[in-house]
N, C-alpha and C positions, 0 to 999 in steps of 0.2 A: 056486538052481542046479539044473538038471535033469540027468538022466542023459546027455542028448545033449551037454551042455556039459562033462562030465567028460573026454571024449576029447580035447578041444582046450584043456585047462587050461594046457598048457605051450606052446601056439602063440604066435607073436609078435603076431598080430592076432586079435581076436575075430571071430566069424562076423558080427556086426552091422557092424563096421568093414569087413570084406571085402565084405559085400553093399553097403554104402554106396559103397565105392570102385568096385566093379563097376558099380553104377548110374551113377556119374559117368563111368566109362569107356565104358559103352554110349552115353551121351548125347553125350560129347565126344571120344572116342577117346583116344589115348595122351598126347601132349604137353599138350593142353588139360585132360585128366582129371587129370594130375599137378599142373597149376597150380591146379585147383579143390581138389585134396586139400590143397595148401599153405594154401589159404584155410580149410580145416577144421582146420589145425594138424597135418597128417600129412605127413611127408616120404616121398615115394615116387617112383621113377623112372617114366618113360613105359613102359619095358620091363616093369616090374612090373605096371603097369596093364593092359597088353596080355596078360600072362600070366594075370591074373585073368579076363580075357575069354575066353581060350582054355580055361580050366578050367570055364567055364559049360557046362551041358548044351545040346545043340542043341534048339531049339524044335520041337515036333511040328507038321508041316505036312501038311494033308490031301492025299490023292492027287487030282490034278486030273482032272476028268471030260472037259473039252474043252481041247485044247491047240492053239495056233496057232504057226506057224513064220514067222519074219521074217528076212530077210537085209538086211544093211546094209553100206555101204562106209565104212571109217574114212578112207581116202584114195582119192580118185576114180581108179578104174582100177587100183589097186595092192593094197590090203589089204581083204579082205572078211570078214565074220563072220556067224554065224547065232545066233539066240536063240529059245528055246522059251518061250512065254508061256501061262499059265493064262488062258483067255479069260474065265472067269467073274469072277475076281478082278483081272484085268489086271496080274498080277505075273509076273516071270520065274520059270521053274521052276529 
């Protein structure tokens, strides 16, 4: 047991269980992540899986150097949207 584990000794779930459930939640989202957890033998609600995902830190995203703007119509002539895209990685900003 390390000194980092001492602070969570009274917690309901260990850091290893939380990280495993968070990984299942990232891969499968709420309801499917809860079903996968049941396969692990852990009873958890889909809301709790989503709370684990909300608690994760945001990944560091590099600042885009080249940005493209694209407009699209969700419904012809009615609803329009605009999206900013990092041209180098081809991902939305």
